[in-house]
N, C-alpha and C positions, 0 to 999 in steps of 0.2 A: 244515351246511345251506346251501343256495343261496338267497341273499337279494337281492332287487332293492329299491333305495331310491330313491323319487322325491324330487325336491327335494334332491338329494344335494350341491349346491353351497351350500346355505343355512347359516345360523348353527348349526343343530343337525346338518344333514346331514354336514358335514365331520368333526366329532369322532365322530359316530356311525359313519360308514363306517370311520374309522380304528380305532375300538374293536372293531367287529364283525370286521374283517379278521384279528384275532388268532386267531379260532376258526372263522370261516365263509368261504364263497366269496361275496364281495360284488360285486354289479353296481350301480355308481353310475349313476343316471339323472337328471342335473341338468336343469333347465328348458330349457337350450339344446339338449339332446339328445332330450327327450321332453316334448311339450305334453300335459299330462294332460287337457286339454279336448277333445283330438282322439281320439274314441272308436276310430276305425279304427287310428290310430297306436299307441294304448295296447294294443289287443288284439293287433295284429301283433307288437309288442315282447314281450309276455308269451308269446305262442305261440312266438316265436323263442328266448327266453332260458329259458323253462320254470323259473322260480324255485319253490322250495318255499314261499316266503313273500315277500310284498311289504310293505315298511314305507312307508306313505304319508305323507310329510311335506309334499309340495307343497300349498300352500294360499294363499288370499288372506286376509291377516291385517290389512290396513288397515281398521280398524273403520268409519271414516267413509266410505271408498269403498264398502264393503259396503252401508252404509245408503243411499248415493246410487245404487249400481248393484246392486240386489238380484238381478237375473237373472244378472249376472256372478258374484256371490258364490255363488249356488246351483250354477252350472255348474262353477266351479273347485273348490269345497269338497265339494259333495254329489254332483253327477252323476259327477264323476271317481271318487269312491269307489264309486258304484254299478257303474261299468264294471269296476273292478278286482275288486270283490266277486263280480260275476256270473262273471267268468273264474275266480276262485278256487273257486267252487262247482262249475264244470264240470271244472276240472283237479285238484280235491282239494288246493288250495293254501290257505295261511293268509294272513290280512291283519292287520297291525298298523297301527292308525290313530292318528296323533297328534291328540288333541282338546284341548279347552280347558275351564277352569273357567268360561268365559263361557257355557256352556250353562245356567248358573244365573242368576237375576235379581238376585242380590246383596242381597236384603232380609234375609237371615239375619244375626244378630249374632255368629256364630261361624263357623269354617271349615267348608266343605262336605266331606262324606264320600261314599263311593261309594253309600250307601243313600239319599241325598237325591234328590228328584225334580227333574229338569231343567225349568226354565221360563225360556227365553231372554228377555233384555230388549232385544235388538237383532238386526238381520239377521245379523250375523256369528255370534252365538250360535246362531241358528236354523239357519244353514247347517251348523254343526258338529254340531248335534243330528241333523239329517237324515243327515249323513254317518255318525254313530254307528249309526243304525238300518240304514243300507245295509250297513255293515261286517259286521253280524251274519249276512249271507247267505253269507259265504265258508265254505269247508269248516271252518275254525276261525278265530276272531278274537280280537283283543286291542285294546281301546280304552284308550289312555293319555292321561288328562287331566292337563294341567299348566298353568303360567301364569307370567307375569312373568319370561320368560326373559332371561338376559343372557350375554354371552360375555366382555366386557371386552377383546376384541381391538381393534386399531386400527380395524378395519372395523365395529365395533359402533356402529350408529346408533340403537339403542334407548336406554332410559332411562339405563343405566349409562354408556354412551358419551357421551350428551348431557351428563350432569352433569359428567363429567371434562373435556369440552371447554369447557363454559360456565364452570366453576369456575376455569379458567385465564384467562378473559377478563373476569370480573366480580368485584366485591367481595361481592355478595350475590345470592341466587337465591330467587325465589318458587316454592314447591313445594306441590303439593296435599297436604293433610293429612287429608282425610276419605275416602280410598279405601284399601282394605287388600288385600294379596295375599301370596303366598308366593314371594319372589325365588328363582329357580332357575338354577343355572349349567348351561349346556348340556353341559359335560364330565361333570358328575355325572349329568345326565339320560341321557346316552349310556350311561354305565356301568350305570345302572339299567335301561334298556331291554334291554341285553345280558343282564342277570341275569333279567329277566322272561322273555325268550325261552328262556334256558337252563333255567329252572325250570318252563317249560311252563305258565305262568299263562294263564288265558283270561278273557274277559268284560271288565268295566270296572275299571280301576285308576287311582287317583290317585297321581301320582309328582312330588313336589316336595322341595326342600331343607327340612329340619326347622326348627323354631323357631316362635314365636308369630307371629300375623299382623303384617305390617309395613306401615305407611303409606308413601306415597312420601317423606314427610319423614324417616321413620326410615331408609329406604334411602339417601336423599341424604346425610344426616348421617353415616351409616356410611361411605359412599364417600369423602367429603372428609376424614374423620378418618383412614381407612386410607391415603389417598393424601397425607396431610399438606398439604392445600390450605387456606390461610387464608381461607375464604369463609363467610359466615353464611347460614343457610338459614331463610327466613321461611315459616311455614305459611300457606296460603291455601285457600279453599274451591274445590271443583271448578268452580263457576260462573266462577271467575277465568279459566279456560281453556275457553271454550265449544266444544263439538264437535257435529257433526250427530247422531251416534248416542248414545243413552243409555249411560252407563257404570255398571255395577254397583258399589255401594259396597263389597261384600265379594267378593273374588276369591281369598281364601285357601283352602287345601285341607288336609285331613287324610286319612289313609289307615288303614284297618284291615288292609290287605293288604301294605303296604310300609313300615309304621312302622319307623323307625330305619335304613332303607336308605341314605338320603343324609344327609350331615352338616348341621349348622345353617347357615342361609344366611350369617351373618356370617363363619363359617369358610370357606365356599365362596367368598365375595367376596374374602377375603384371598388365597386360593390363586389366584383368577382375576387379581387385580391383580398378584400376584407374577409370574405367567406373562406378563402383558402387559409388565411392566417388563423382564423378561429378554429378551423378543423385541425390544423397542425398543432395548435396549442392544446386542444382537447386530447389529442393522441398522446401528448407528452404526460 
């Protein structure tokens, strides 16, 4: 299959392109080469490359910026998907959209499944919900909802990377203990997406590493334990780190369609940190 990947230089884009190239003809379209908000540029690129499928990873994921700049969020996340989906409908091509558990409001006391009704709590979640609706117009579509992604690479500036950096600078860390999610390694997610495509699944799928919901405290403690860093983790309420956008309390996911596909998140974290250590050692 000929696959074009937007956002190909991102945290998920790099391992996904590497994984897909083992069995597919992959066209990497990083942000530097393709501005997904430029409708003319996107349509021209798709007409030129004629992929059988587009995997749309490019997105604005800064939740507070989305809240502050709703028009920008809708343009980057929803309108870009509309452009690709409309082309897919014309060309008979498919669209795989990376979405988020943030399409839910987080008021549930257990993980969200594919059958739960989306009710976004913030602009980011609404922009992804609109993108999901747009994706359905392609010749065929697959919406992959995930969340709490980590890479553990040296360039990882998200939660895992931040904890590793701060734990080497401080004796104790204050970490939110009242928000829950499903930590997911991008390498496992990439393998899962490859399998989804290979098995021809369609519609909405939740894809995360297995395991019970984890709080940020749970994840932080697992990180420092596995990295053998002598730092204490103190649980605090979400209000301790105020943000512009409302944050759902529950962002964990379960799946009736991909259950058992990805390993438990502590196991995935161990593999990611092992890979990070090997890369750092090589560079020395």
